KEKE-3310 file (N, C-alpha, C; in steps of 0.2 Angstrom, whole numbers, plus 5000, padded with zeros to 4 digits):
npx = (5004:5009:5020:5013:5007:5018:5024:5013:5013:5026:5024:5014:5022:5032:5024:5019:5031:5033:5025:5023:5031:5023:5010:5010:5002:4991:4995:4992:4985:4986:4974:4966:4971:4967:4977:4986:5001:5001:5009:5021:5025:5027:5038:5048:5049:5057:5061:5052:5056:5053:5063:5073:5066:5064:5077:5080:5071:5077:5090:5086:5083:5070:5053:5044:5031:5014:5004:5011:5016:5004:4999:5009:5008:4994:4996:5003:4996:4985:4993:5000:4991:4986:4987:4977:4965:4967:4968:4956:4947:4952:4948:4934:4931:4935:4926:4914:4915:4920:4916:4906:4900:4911:4922:4915:4910:4922:4928:4919:4921:4935:4935:4927:4936:4946:4940:4939:4952:4956:4957:4946:4938:4942:4938:4924:4920:4924:4916:4903:4903:4907:4895:4885:4889:4887:4873:4868:4872:4864:4852:4852:4856:4845:4837:4843:4846)
npy = (4994:5006:5007:5008:5021:5029:5027:5032:5045:5049:5047:5057:5068:5068:5069:5082:5089:5088:5096:5112:5128:5139:5134:5133:5136:5128:5115:5100:5086:5070:5065:5076:5081:5073:5063:5063:5069:5080:5088:5083:5076:5086:5093:5083:5081:5083:5098:5105:5111:5120:5122:5113:5101:5102:5101:5088:5081:5085:5078:5065:5059:5059:5056:5066:5077:5072:5081:5091:5084:5081:5093:5098:5088:5090:5103:5100:5092:5097:5102:5090:5082:5088:5084:5074:5081:5089:5079:5073:5083:5085:5073:5074:5085:5078:5068:5075:5074:5061:5044:5046:5038:5030:5039:5050:5044:5040:5052:5058:5050:5051:5065:5066:5060:5069:5080:5075:5074:5087:5096:5105:5114:5110:5096:5098:5104:5094:5083:5088:5092:5079:5071:5078:5076:5062:5061:5067:5058:5047:5052:5056:5044:5035:5042:5042:5028)
npz = (5000:5004:4996:4983:4985:4985:4973:4964:4968:4964:4950:4948:4951:4941:4929:4931:4930:4917:4911:4902:4907:4908:4911:4925:4936:4933:4936:4943:4951:4943:4940:4938:4927:4917:4914:4904:4895:4883:4876:4874:4862:4853:4858:4856:4843:4827:4821:4808:4792:4777:4768:4771:4768:4754:4750:4754:4745:4733:4734:4734:4746:4751:4746:4734:4739:4737:4733:4727:4716:4709:4706:4697:4687:4683:4677:4666:4659:4650:4639:4635:4630:4619:4606:4605:4605:4593:4583:4584:4580:4567:4562:4563:4554:4542:4542:4537:4524:4519:4522:4534:4544:4550:4552:4559:4570:4576:4578:4587:4599:4601:4603:4615:4624:4623:4629:4642:4646:4647:4636:4632:4623:4610:4611:4613:4601:4592:4595:4593:4579:4574:4578:4571:4558:4558:4561:4549:4540:4543:4541:4527:4520:4519:4510:4497:4495)
capx = (5000:5014:5024:5009:5006:5024:5024:5008:5016:5032:5021:5011:5027:5035:5019:5019:5037:5033:5020:5026:5031:5017:5005:5012:4996:4986:4997:4987:4986:4985:4967:4963:4973:4965:4982:4990:5005:5000:5014:5028:5027:5030:5045:5053:5049:5062:5058:5051:5057:5052:5069:5076:5062:5065:5084:5079:5068:5082:5095:5083:5082:5063:5049:5041:5024:5009:5001:5016:5016:4998:4999:5013:5005:4988:4998:5006:4991:4982:4998:5002:4985:4983:4987:4971:4960:4968:4966:4948:4945:4953:4943:4927:4930:4936:4919:4909:4916:4922:4914:4904:4899:4917:4925:4911:4909:4928:4929:4915:4924:4941:4933:4925:4942:4950:4937:4940:4959:4958:4956:4939:4935:4943:4934:4917:4920:4925:4910:4897:4904:4906:4888:4881:4890:4884:4866:4867:4873:4859:4846:4852:4857:4838:4834:4847:4847)
capy = (5000:5012:5008:5011:5028:5032:5026:5036:5052:5050:5048:5064:5073:5067:5072:5089:5092:5088:5102:5118:5132:5144:5131:5131:5136:5123:5109:5097:5079:5066:5064:5082:5083:5067:5058:5064:5075:5080:5092:5079:5075:5092:5094:5078:5080:5086:5104:5105:5117:5118:5122:5106:5096:5103:5099:5081:5079:5085:5073:5059:5056:5059:5057:5072:5077:5070:5087:5094:5080:5081:5100:5098:5084:5094:5109:5098:5088:5100:5102:5084:5079:5093:5080:5071:5086:5091:5073:5072:5089:5083:5067:5076:5088:5073:5065:5078:5073:5054:5039:5049:5033:5028:5045:5054:5041:5040:5059:5059:5046:5055:5072:5065:5058:5075:5084:5073:5075:5094:5100:5106:5117:5105:5090:5099:5105:5087:5079:5091:5091:5072:5069:5081:5072:5055:5062:5069:5052:5042:5055:5056:5038:5032:5045:5040:5021)
capz = (5000:5005:4989:4978:4985:4983:4965:4962:4969:4959:4943:4947:4950:4934:4925:4932:4928:4909:4909:4901:4913:4908:4914:4932:4940:4931:4938:4948:4951:4937:4939:4936:4920:4913:4914:4898:4894:4876:4872:4874:4855:4850:4861:4854:4836:4823:4818:4801:4788:4770:4764:4772:4764:4747:4749:4754:4739:4727:4735:4734:4752:4753:4741:4733:4742:4732:4731:4722:4710:4706:4703:4691:4682:4680:4673:4660:4656:4644:4633:4633:4626:4614:4600:4604:4603:4586:4579:4584:4576:4560:4560:4562:4548:4537:4542:4533:4516:4518:4527:4540:4549:4553:4555:4563:4577:4579:4580:4593:4604:4603:4606:4622:4627:4623:4633:4648:4648:4648:4630:4632:4617:4605:4612:4612:4594:4588:4597:4589:4572:4572:4578:4566:4552:4559:4560:4542:4536:4544:4538:4520:4517:4516:4504:4491:4494)
cpx = (5004:5018:5020:5008:5012:5025:5019:5011:5022:5029:5018:5017:5031:5030:5019:5025:5037:5029:5025:5026:5025:5011:5006:5006:4991:4989:4993:4989:4984:4978:4964:4965:4971:4971:4986:4995:5005:5006:5021:5030:5030:5037:5050:5054:5054:5058:5058:5053:5056:5058:5073:5072:5063:5072:5084:5076:5073:5088:5092:5082:5075:5059:5046:5034:5019:5006:5005:5016:5010:4997:5003:5010:4998:4990:5000:5001:4988:4987:5000:4997:4982:4982:4980:4965:4961:4966:4959:4945:4946:4949:4936:4926:4931:4929:4914:4910:4917:4920:4912:4902:4905:4920:4921:4910:4916:4930:4925:4918:4931:4940:4931:4931:4946:4947:4938:4947:4961:4958:4949:4936:4936:4939:4927:4916:4920:4918:4904:4898:4903:4899:4884:4882:4887:4876:4864:4867:4867:4852:4846:4853:4850:4835:4837:4848:4842)
cpy = (5006:5013:5010:5018:5032:5032:5031:5043:5054:5051:5055:5069:5073:5070:5079:5092:5092:5093:5108:5123:5137:5141:5129:5131:5131:5116:5106:5089:5076:5066:5070:5084:5077:5062:5058:5070:5076:5084:5089:5078:5081:5094:5090:5079:5085:5092:5104:5112:5115:5118:5115:5101:5096:5100:5091:5078:5079:5080:5066:5055:5055:5059:5064:5072:5075:5076:5090:5090:5081:5088:5101:5094:5087:5100:5106:5094:5091:5100:5095:5080:5083:5089:5076:5075:5088:5085:5072:5077:5087:5077:5069:5081:5083:5069:5068:5076:5065:5050:5042:5044:5031:5034:5049:5051:5041:5047:5060:5056:5050:5062:5071:5064:5065:5080:5082:5074:5083:5099:5101:5108:5112:5099:5092:5100:5098:5083:5082:5090:5083:5069:5072:5078:5065:5056:5063:5063:5048:5045:5055:5049:5034:5035:5043:5033:5018)
cpz = (5000:4999:4983:4978:4983:4976:4962:4962:4965:4952:4942:4947:4943:4929:4925:4930:4920:4907:4907:4907:4913:4911:4921:4936:4939:4933:4943:4948:4944:4935:4936:4929:4915:4911:4908:4897:4886:4872:4872:4867:4852:4852:4858:4847:4833:4820:4811:4797:4780:4766:4765:4768:4757:4746:4749:4748:4733:4728:4735:4740:4754:4746:4740:4736:4736:4729:4726:4715:4706:4703:4697:4685:4679:4676:4666:4656:4649:4638:4631:4629:4621:4607:4599:4602:4595:4581:4579:4580:4568:4557:4559:4556:4542:4536:4538:4526:4515:4524:4534:4546:4553:4556:4560:4570:4580:4582:4587:4599:4606:4606:4613:4626:4628:4628:4641:4651:4649:4642:4628:4626:4611:4605:4611:4604:4590:4589:4593:4582:4570:4573:4573:4559:4552:4558:4553:4538:4537:4541:4530:4516:4514:4510:4497:4490:4490)
residu = (MET:LYS:HIS:GLU:ARG:ARG:ASN:ARG:GLU:ARG:LEU:GLU:ARG:ASP:ALA:ASN:ASP:ALA:LEU:PRO:LYS:GLU:ASN:ALA:ARG:GLU:ARG:GLY:SER:ARG:LYS:GLU:ARG:SER:GLY:PHE:ALA:GLU:GLU:TYR:ALA:ALA:GLU:VAL:ALA:PHE:PRO:TYR:SER:ARG:GLN:ARG:ALA:ALA:GLU:ALA:VAL:LYS:GLU:GLY:LEU:ARG:ALA:GLU:PRO:ALA:GLN:ALA:LYS:GLU:ARG:ARG:SER:GLN:ALA:ALA:ALA:PRO:ASP:ALA:TYR:ARG:TRP:VAL:GLY:LEU:THR:SER:LEU:ALA:LEU:SER:VAL:LEU:SER:LEU:PHE:VAL:LEU:PRO:ALA:VAL:PHE:GLY:SER:ALA:ALA:SER:LEU:LEU:GLY:PHE:PHE:ALA:TYR:MET:VAL:GLY:GLN:ARG:SER:LEU:GLY:ILE:TRP:SER:VAL:VAL:ILE:GLY:LEU:LEU:SER:LEU:ALA:GLY:TYR:PHE:VAL:LEU:VAL:PRO:LEU:TYR:ALA)
# end
């Protein structure tokens, strides 16, 4: 019994010593503070600096943050897929004159893909022209067949 009380007092004293100095008047028994010393992790943790993190990324010691990779890939995406938008626009214009069923549907699908990867205006124009060509084909074929 006596040993338990002595151990409990020692634990309370150690817990009170772990508190920051500005909270000196809030020091109390372990039961009053709910039994945790929350600020311990902040005192032990290595101080973070963006400059050190950037140097570690350059040296290959640490992986680049996912948000930075995502921002960089989103900025490069519209330029990287510009060829899809231009190809789909060329197919849609070609579908007005040659094989509208084949080139119109291909232009619509490629235009939709171009729209989804970031080439919005080229994709919309390709889909609209390709679908107009396809609709014109299905309307005019029965008249001349």
